[in-house]
N, C-alpha and C positions, 0 to 999 in steps of 0.2 A: 505493499501500501504507499503510494506515494505520498510526500508531505502535503498540508492541506493548510488551508488558512486560518482552521480551526485547530489549533496545535493542542493536544493534551501535554499537562505539565507532570505528571505521573503514570509510571510503568513499572510492572512487575521487575523486568530486566532491562539495563542500559549496558549498551555496548559501546565503548568508544572505540572505534577503528572500523574501516569497511572492507578490509584485505582479505584474504582467505581464512583467516583465522577467525575474523569478527563474523563474517558471512557465514561460515561453516556453522561457529556456535549459535546464531542465531537460526538457522534453518533446523539444526536441532533440536531446538528449543518450542520453536513457535506452534507448533502442533499444541502444545501444551500451558502455554503463557502468552502475555503481552510484551513484546519486545520493540525498543528502540534504538535505531543505530545512529551515531553521531559521526558525521564523515567531515573532515576538516576542508576538502574541495568537494568535487564530485565524488559520487560513489564509488567511481572505478579506479579514479586515479589514485594509485597506491602503488606499492613495490611489488605486489602480488604481479601485477599486469606487466610489468618490466620483467620476469623472469623469464628466461629463455628456455635454460637446459632443461629441468624434468623434475620428476619426483621419483626419489629411491624406493624400492620395494624388489621383494626376491619373487621372482616369478617366474625364473628359468630352471629347469630341472637340474641344470649342469651347477647352479649356485644353491647356497643355504643361509638359513638365518644365522647360524654361526657365523659363517663368514662375512656377513653384513656388519654383525656384531663387533666381532673382531676387527673389521675395516675402519669402524666408526671410534673404537677404543684406541687403535694406533694412531690416527689423524689426531684425537683429543689428547694426547701426549701427557697420558696418566691424570687427567682431570674429569674423566666424564666418569658421569654414576653409571656402575655395570646395571642396576635394575632399572634405570631411566632406559638405557641404550636398549636392554630386553624388551621393557614395555612397548618404545616407539617402534622398532624392527619387527615385532611380534605383530603388530596391526598395520603392517604396511600393505599387505594384499587386499584387505577389508577398506581400506583407505581407497585405495584406488577404484574398488567396485564401487564404493560409494558416491564417489566422483563419478563415474560414468552413469549412474543410476539419476544422477543430478543434469547430465547430457553434456558431459566434456567429451569430446570426440579424439582421443589418442590415434595417435598414428600406428598402424597396425600393417601385418605382412603376411604373407602366406608361409607356414612351415612344410618342412620337407612331407608331410604327410597330407599336405593342403588344406591342413585347418587354418583358421585365421587366428592370430593372436598379436599381442603389443608386441611391438619394435620396441629393441631395447638398446639404449645409448651406454656406453661406458665413459666415465669421469675420473678426472683426480682422485687417487686414494682407492678406488672400488678397485676390488680384485676380479671382479666379474660384470658383465653387462646386466645391470639392472636398474637403468634411468626410465621409466613410463614419460614419453612427451608426446606433444603436438608440433610437429616439426621444430622449429626453431622459436616458436611463441605459447609455450605450454603456459606460462602466466596467465597471457591474454585470453586463452581459452578457458582455463580457470575461473579468473574474475569474470568475464562475459559472463557462463551459466550460472554461477553462484547469484550474481546482480540480477539477473534476469527471474531466478528463483524467489529470491529475497523479494523483489518487486511486485510478485505476483500473489505473495502470501497475506491474507488478510490480517494476520497478527503482527504483522513487522510493519513500523512504521520508521521511515528514513528521512534523516533531515540532514541536507547537504549544506557547505560553507558553514559548519555550525563547529567553532574551537572552545575547545573546554579551556578555562581559565583555572580553577581548581577544584577539588574534591572537597565535597563539604564533609567533615567526621565529627561525632559526636561531643567529642572534647571541645571542638571550637562553638559548640551550643551548649556545653556545660552539661552534658548528660555523659553516661557512662552504659554498659562499656563501650569500647571503641570500636565503631560500625563506620561506613559511610552511607550517608542516608541523602545525598546529593550531589548536585554538581553546578557550578556555576559556568553558565556555555554563552559564547558571543555569536551571537548569530550577526554572520560578517556582513552580509549583504543589507540587512536592515541597520546595522549598527548598534545595536541593542544587546543586553546582557539579560539570559534569561536564567531562572532556577528551575531545575528539573531535577525531581524526587523519584527513587526507584528502591527496592527490596535488594536486590542482587544487582551488582556493576561488574562490568568486564573490560580491562583496558587490552587492546588488540592494535595498538597502535604502530606497529612495527618498531625498526630501530633508531639511529642515531647518527647514520654516517655523514649527515650532511654538518657535523661539527667540522668535518674536514673541507679544506680546499677543493680537491678531486674527489668526486664520488660519481657511483653508478647507479645512485639511488635518485628516485624524483625527488622534486623538492620540498616535498612534506616531511621526509625523514628526518624530525628535528628532534626526537627522544621524548616526545611529549609523554608519553605515559609514563616512561621511566622517572620522569621529573616530578610527575603529575603523583606516583606511588611515593617516592621521598617526600616530598612537603607533606604529604599525608602520615607519615610515619612507618613505611615500610623498609626494611632491608635491601640492598643492590649490592649483587656479587660479579666478581670476575669482569670488571669494564676495563680491564686492560687489554682484552682478549679482543680488539677489533681488527676484524679480517679485511684484507684488502685484495681484492681480487686482481690476479696478474695481469689481466687481458682488456683493459678499458680503451676503446677507439681513440687513438693519437689525432684529432683533428679538430681546429677550431670552431666547425659547425656541428660537431658530434662528441663532444667532451663527454657525455654521461652514457654515451652507448657502450653496452657491454658486448663482448666477443664472446660467446657462451664457450663454456667450459667444454661442451661436446665437441667444439672443432679441434681440439688437442685430443681429445677422446677418440675421434675419428682420423686420426693420422697428421694434423696439424703441428709442423715444426717452429719452433722459437728461433729463431736467426739474426745476427747483427746486419748493419747496414751491408757490410761486405758477403753478406752469404752464409759466413760462418755459423755453426750450430755451436751454443754453448750449455746446455744444459746437464750434458755429462759431466760435466764439472763440479756440479752442486750435488747431485742424486742420481742414484743408478735408475732410478725409474725414468728419468728426463722429464718431458714434458707431462707426463702422469704422474708427477710427484705432487702431494697436498700441496695446497695453494699457497702457505705461508712460507715454503720453500721456494716455489716457481716466484712469488711475487717480491722475495728478499732478493733471488738470483737475478732479476729484471733490475731490480733497484739498484742492485749492486755493478751490474754492466753499464747502466746508464751513467752512474756518478763516477765510475773508473773511467769510461772514455768520453765523459762530456759529450754524451749524444742525445739527441729530445727524445729518442724511443727505441725500441726493438720491433720485432716483426715477427707476424704468425703468417706463415706460409701453410695454404691449403692446396693450392694450384696445381699439385701434383697429381690430385683427384680429377678422375673425368668431370667433364663438366655437368653432366646429367645427375652424378651424385651430389655435386654441392648443391646444383638447384633445389634437388628433390629433399635435401638434409636441411638447409640453411637458405630457404629463401628469403626472409626477412633480413638475416644479414646480409644476404647479396645485394637485395635490392637498397637498401639503407646505405651499404659502402658504396655501390654503382652512382646514386644520388651525388655523392660526393667526389665522384670520378676515381672512386678506387674497383678494377674488375678483381674480384676476388678469385676468377677462374685463370687468372694471368699473372695477378700480382700479390705479393704479400700483405698484408694488414698492420698498419703502424700502429702500435700497442702500448701503453703505459699500466702501471698499478693505479687502482684508484679505491678508495675506501667503500666497502661492500656491504659488510654484514657485521653486526654487534652480537658477539658470542655470549655475553653477560646481559645482565638487565634484572628485572625486578625479581627477589630469591620468591619460588613456587615450589609446592609439593608435586605429588605425582598426577593428585587431582587438579592443578592449575590454581590451588588457592595460596594467597600472601598472607602476610603476617596479620590482615585483619580480615575478621570473618567471613564477612560477604563483599569481600572483593578479589576478583580473580585476574590473571594475567597469562595471554595465552599469544604463542606466536614468537616473533622476533624479540617482542617487549620483554618477554619473561627467560630468566635463568632456571633452566629446568634440569642442568646436569647432564643433559643429551651431547652437548658440543665439547665440553671440555675446554682445552686451551685452543682449540682449532676447530671450526664446521667444516665435515667432509661435506665434498659438492652434494647437491640434491637432496641433502636430509631436513632441509629448513622448511619445505612446503609438506613434507609429511610430518613434521612435529605440529606445523599449527593444526592438522586436518586429527592425528591421534590427540592432542591436548584438547582440540575443542570438542571431540567426545567425552575425553574424561572428565572435562569442566560441566558439559552437560548433565551428564549422569550425575555428578554430586549435586549441581544446583537443583535437578527436578527431586531428589531423595530429600533433600533439606530445604524444600521452598516452602513445604506446609508449617514448618515450623520457625520460618524466616519472620522477623516481625515484620508488621504492616509499616507500609509508606507513612512519615510522619511530616509536619509541618517543619518548613526549612525558612530562614532567614532570605530576604530578598537580597539583590546586590544593593551596594551603597556606592554611589559615584558623587556623593554630593558634595566632597570636596577635592575634587579633580577637575580640570578643564582640559581642552582639545590642544595638543601637541603644537607649538610655533617653531620644532626644530627638528623634525623627523629625520634631519640628515644625521641625528647622532646613532639612531637607531642603524640604519646602512651601515654606517662607519664602524660601527661597533661589531655587525653582524662579520664584515670583510676582515677586520682585524683578528677577530676569533680564530677564523677558519684558516687564515694565514699561519697563525704560530699554532696552531695545533698541527698544521699539516708539517710544519719547519721543526718542532720541537717534539711532538707527541707523535709521529707517524708510523711507518715502517721499522725505521732502526731508531732508538732512542738512547739517551744516556742521561746521567743524575742531574748535570748541569742544564741539559735540556730541559727537563722535566720541571727542574726549580726556576728557570727563565719562565715557562710556561704558566707556573702557579702564581708568581709575580704578577704577571699579566692578567691572570684571572681575579685576581684580588681586586685591580683596579678596574675591571669591567664589572664586576659584581656590584660596586659600589656605584657607578654610577647607572647601571642599568635599576639597580633597587630604587636609587632617588627620582629614576624617571618613570618607572612603574607607580612612587606613589603618588605623582603630582598629575599625572595625565590619564585620560581614557585608554582604555586597552584598545589595541589593533591585531590583528593578527601577526605582524610581522613582529610586534614587541612580545606578544604571547611566545613565539617561536624563539627569539632570541633570550628571553628570560629562563625558558628551557633548554636551551643548546649551554648557556655559561653553566648550569649546574652539571649537567651532564658531561662538559669539559673537566670541571672540576673532579664529578667521579672517576672519571677514566686516568686522569692525573693522580690521585690518591690512590688507586688499585696500582697502577703502576710503579709510583714510589715505594709501595709495601714490598713489589714482589723483587726481591733480590737473588735474580736468576734469570736465564734467558729460558723461556720453555713457550711452545706452539707460536701465537700470532706476538708474544710479548718478546721482543728482543732488543738486547740493552748491549752496547760495547763495554760498559763496567762489569757486565757478568755474562760473559758471551757463553757458559755453559749452563745445563738446568742442573740443579741441585739433587743428586739423587742419594743423597747422604741420609734424607728424610722422607717419610712420604710426602707426596705433593699434596699441596692444600690450596681451598679457594680464597679467594680473598671476599672478604665479607665487611659491609660499611653497614653501620647503624646511625641513623639521621640525628638522634641526640648528641652522637658524639664527634661529629663533623662539622656539619652545613649550618649555617642558620636555617630555620625554615619561616621563609617569607609568607 
């Protein structure tokens, strides 16, 4: 059901975010209760729609759950939760079947016996072909199908262009125990703030890659859910593990366009400008090594040689093969003057995925009883120190199912909606210097890229933290005096996420997975690896 002019303010479940995680959760709940979905932009504008590769699941007779588990644990560099990995992998096949039932048309092929089956790709870190996909635009296919289903369901109301300012918790209203009872939401098009109440809340806002200058993610990936949960009182974990995708298109008109992992999985070779391959010097798996290794290798070559980029070459494959497997990449590159059937693709690493996030259990529950977190926004223990390719959409689906079961089991005993205070902007005015927001945004993303990127040092982290302190004070002052805008809310959230990343990175005195520091270049294997957990009251002021 689309948004109407007569907007109800009370719902059973309020889901913040409209990607694969949020939409899946909504559809799994909607037959039993009333749902509201808040989308910061249009309902289809999220990271899910940009995912090219696919979804990992054990479907091949030559593959096994044990192999998928082992590959995930290996990529996670000692920090995956084995029980969470087992839970997620075990539900892979049923997750794919559920998506198919929702109308997702996956790429299929004929088996040797003439039966129709899923075509499976192989990607970095996987020992078998287990990536279910829709050509090279899987995320788009998933997003379109789930959006269509959600819009048709009478129990789902979608609010587009609605940006959450803060969660309203009982302590803020002088009540106990600690629960979320509502949210202050900016209706961006109307320029007004609403108070929306619900019984259950779910954060499905995706990651925080836009804290960096270069990212494969859309503009909305500003860590909103992580910041909302932090201010509400939830623990945050493992934020030092920010994944940089090795191959983002290097072109002034296509800076956020991802060149799928599947290109390397299908034989694409990484080369220097002179055509020399280099991955064998970094890992015996070469182009199929996990993303952290490939990203650092590319970063090393670029810095060592003073070059702008390296190249990914798939042109040795037949034209028909390339056009069949990578039609979206082919068309996008061709529009920019690059014919991938004849030329290598210029690529650089770019921020891609947030492996840490809001601490949750196996049912997607956070530290607050009626607040759930699903998808990239959550720290479940699945990814450890490095996410293996195509495990992300699988996580969205599995934990949407886990959360839906837990919500329905406990909904009858969940307290009813209560009255919440209206938003007060009587003491603020319209901004007369919005350049402050854009300037601070650019400054933040630049120094995070320079100091807290693929390779770190203690000195770089300290420099970044000093700049964070200055930005925080400026943003807090600005937020206190002027009416909120979407840009201001994103900046306010980004500076919190940036500090969380730096704090976690400073605490980890080793190199592990996606966190690589020149001061501690080896993993500390003298003791069991531990997660980095931050508690709000111990670190940051909750504005």
